[in-house]
C-alpha angles and dihedrals in degrees: 000000000000124000133185117213147161112259138184096234096185136340107314093358122115122189145153120251141176119232134187108229117215118245117274108271122227092257097038143080128214117216132182116225116245099172131008127199116226117212105195094205097047096040093046091051089051092047090051091049095244129144118353093359093061108127094357102110135176089051128181105217125218136071105179117064149138117233148167122240111243101169135022126201119244096240098053115108112261092245096050103078139346132195107269096031116134 
């Protein structure tokens, strides 16, 4: 599955990129992002290459988001998640 996203390509460099997502694993879900929260402090530190993002470029920013389930792994209990859940 292809996805198009904003990335921090290098320190202080923002770009768009296409990525191939791996298949949904048996104990995983795949969700598409509907909304993403931007934390100016955290994202700016990541963009500058400080802290945990040091040396980890390209980096896909964001850690707080709302999404919709688009795939469910085969080993998850039936009541855990369903395609279409938010």
